[in-house]
C-alpha angles and dihedrals in degrees: 000000000000093000092052091077089057095049099045114123115227119219120202129196125200091261095050092048091050091050091047092051093048090050091050092048093050107098099176116126114239120249104243099166114127122191108224123175110227136166135189116252116201103152110101093214091056091050091049092049091052093054102034124093117261094249096049101064 
């Protein structure tokens, strides 16, 4: 089963070849910025409440 992935024949149509060529010619860098809201936690009681079980507050 593992060698099947190496021996699979790929079939291309005109549309898939055109899309492949346009993807290879595209030299723009992807936008990988994610906006994540974060805040610093320095109070020990806040840290304990984040990691404690709900019933043990």
